[in-house]
C-alpha angles and dihedrals in degrees: 000000000000124000089255091055091048088053090049089053092052093043091049091053091050090048093053090046091051092050092052091049092049091049090052092052093051092053119084094249129133111271111255119239114273114269121252117266111281113224119234104289138138110348112197129185108235120186128204098050093098143335090302136038111273130216113227133184115217134209130159144188132225129035122344134178131201119193135189104207129197129196114233134172117276129213093254093062094262132091137261138191119250128177119257099175124013125188119191123183147128139256100012114209121186116238133192120289093027097297121144117211113216134183125217092018124196115185117190123188115197131194114273097242128005114236089224110061090216099041127097114251116268118249111246097181141355128196126189119191138163091236139013147164121234119200110228137177139185115256125173089345093307137098115250137167114274105230092189093070130055126249114242124216131175122224094346129190105222130201114190115172092207094051130066090002090289096305114141118239134198120231119201109196139128093250136348125198124215121199106218091203101052100019090233117152119209131188114184099187138049116316142181117207119193130180137154104307096351138087130178130180128183142090139286100034116194120186113194111182094184092054091039090231143130112203122189145171092010096142101041144327136059127286120214123194138186132183129182135199130170092348094310120118124205117189143166148149140227134191097212105063119235144187141257113221129188115222125213094264094052096261118136124230115202110196121190112185097186124203094213112350143347131193136209124191122200120197127242117272122200092213092053106041093159096044103045146084089046138171124208116200114186145146091251137355147192130207121197113203133190126196112271138180100307093330145039123290120207115239101171135006117191131184133194118217167321082034144158131211113200123190135148093264103024139049115182132174125188148126100271136004140188127196116196134200130195119238090258092057099260115137113244098194147270127282116198121187119217162297077070132191115181136172127188131193125213141088091323104034119193147133137238143194132203133175093211100041139243148256121229124196118220093226124063118341101296114146140162120210124185143188111034094350124181130184133188120194132176109233120203111247133220120264115298091012130107120245115266129226109226116206130197127181121185146133087265138004129205112194125187113158109290092352118091131176129184139178148169099062108346129208117175138159088198121092095247123083131187094215126054135182144135090256122025123184123185111202128212092249090058098257122131129215119201122186134181116038089347120191129186135175106210092177098195138082091031094296112128102175143350127202129185143133090259126023126177117193112198134200094256094063087265126148127199122190128188134176095040126320144201122207125193121195146159128225121245120277095013095318126162122297116247139194127203124192129183147116105272133022139182115181135170127189109221135168090268091055135262118348111203135187108180128172144192129020094006124184120181122190115195129157091342092307118118119208123191128189147119104256133032126187117181131176108192118289094320103067140022130161126193119189134181145136082288119343116210139204130197113202115194117228127217090236092053131265123062145256113242121211129188129191141145089247139012117202122191119197136157091286097053136264129340122195116204133186111045097325118207126195122195116201125185106251093222090063088061093044092251134134117243136049107287146340116237116207118194125184144154092249138007131196131181115201111206096194093070100013093244129157116208123192117187145165095053124336126213127187119206138170116029089006124043125193148089143237140170092245140352133204125191128179123199108264091003140083132296113236120205118195138172133028090045100285120234135184134187131179149112122275121225091253093059103263121134119215139184122183140170136174141144088265128020125193116186112197127217089251092055098259118134130212114205117196125184119019092000116199125174134170118194124187127185139149119240126220091279092056093251113143113232123197123196117189114189131181135178145123092278136008149165127213133182138157094279098043143289146207141246127199140177108065087344120194132185137185129189125167109321094342131093129179147164139207142150087266133011123196121196125197127181112219129219091260092053094259123140121233112199119194117193108200125192122014087003123192129176128178125194143146091286095053141267127320124200134178148107086286132014123186126196122188111193095197117007111181088243101034146322112265149170119225125189136185127193132209131233106293092004113075123196115266134202117192107197118204090229088074105265130112124205122197129181147127089268131014132183122186121190106216092201102047095021086227112158126209123187145168115224089345133157139190127229135171115259116249109256 
């Protein structure tokens, strides 16, 4: 709608209103009371009411709508008008400075331009309020929304798809302003925001839909928050404002950068009586929330120090901390960065310090302290003896009830040690040398234990093994256990994880896969490279057996596994339903993506062994199909049930059940012997096709040949019978030529070996009967024809014979 059309709509409304008023005056009705004074509003020059143009002030009652329209491209190559901002309300009353007061306001902000030329614009934000002010201005003689000034609404209920995971929220405030250009909502005074499972109070609210954020109390004041889930209430306050941000996956991140102090309170949990209720006091905090059952469930709470965590069974002070929850609401534990001071209550009370920090489990008294850790524990004494204070100092301490482990330079007056060996030497620099069946428990960076004839433990959390070694480790965040064996090892535990340089006769067991090579370089969980001449990998399969891969180098990163240097994969043929021993796949590059269990071959793919063929690239997902692309893929082989196949197309998709989809210039040759030992060949072509053990179809100028017969149709379906025979159905403009003659019709069927007889069967269409031209000189036409190829017996419905034209 153009501005002129919008003006015509407003003028038409005024004209109808004027006619109704004039009609009422001409009727003999009591005169209505005079209207209330109309404030200065939109003065318009209206002609035709007298000898001169007259200035009128307008007001109205009932529903009203103001729209800011934008012209966008349409699907037909033209343009169309779509709303950008829409204001609906009732009983508009002009106010000073060109404001229009509305009741029952609904403000809708749409996207600027729909991605689909024919689609309606997507709603970016909606606000509903009992009262609001719309900024208007006169333009080309009409009243339009003034985009240079904000809309004002009182106590709105907002729905913003990019905020709070699309949940609507109610905002109680004196007045909120909405920028029609950016869609930003501002509230300069006190506010109370409530939504399902969430409540925020503070000042200076700022809602930014594009940034997916709620910002509040940034200039002054205190923000208080409260979230609930499954009857549990989490609450807190901060004096430095903050913001609530929606992440890509719908989770909410509440950030509270306090000026002086902020506080978080966690409710009591029956399953964690020593860990909750808890209070976190910090200089700043974050709370990561995921959508729960009618509320918001904490996933991570982080504090910046100096900070204190106070709970019935634990008091911890440090520089940073992170509390984690599982998706089902169970607490995973508390990580406190050092310098750490911690005290625990219980049957064996004690306290501990650590320069690096510590991890505390919510159940029992399990804890892990690292980097210059020290622990003091009162140990119950025998009768008539005083209790003793046991002390342990080490690079790390792992405490779990009566079990204690330590590493990285251990000193302990307790009977348990974290490092064992026939000869142990502690050097002045803090390093430790263990010789003779040495065993250490480093306990960090994913390394659980190391065993060797000679182990040197350095001051940088480094371990050096000679004379053969065995390493045991665990992946990050509950990952798979692993074991590494070899001759020489240099490892260092860093913040990023375990750094490893291993050499000679290496064998790595991880997740059932066995890697072998001569050199391994690993950098935590993010990178590992195994090289050899060649290096190998055996990947176990769910059905039994294993895939075997060879390459000059295997590289593992966060995405999965990359094989470099002429990779070769050997797959048992039986797993692919093929005859023979194995299928050999060669390519220029190979990658395995762990996130979706996908194998990707690229830079030229060749199949050898039980399956021959080639493609530009190949992709195969566990339990899914193999996709061949580029260089017109082709495959040839023998299935386990004795059938031979050859296929080619622009794109090949091989399903998990053995079926194949051919797309683009499809060509397939299938050979199989029937029960009588006669070899039958079916050659099918078309634009697109599908083949499997029991049959298939081709369409798009489809053609087929078997034995001495060739045919064509819009679509050809092929079915293999129980006796090994092939039934070919030509559908749509069907034509089949053979030794007996030519068959035409809407559908032509050919059975190469029916248990009773071989036959041709034809159907006609309205106005186009089926036709069989026999080479002996006769032509048969009819609605339905059946010709027995053995007895030459003909059956027909409404058929007739005629001599063929010479």
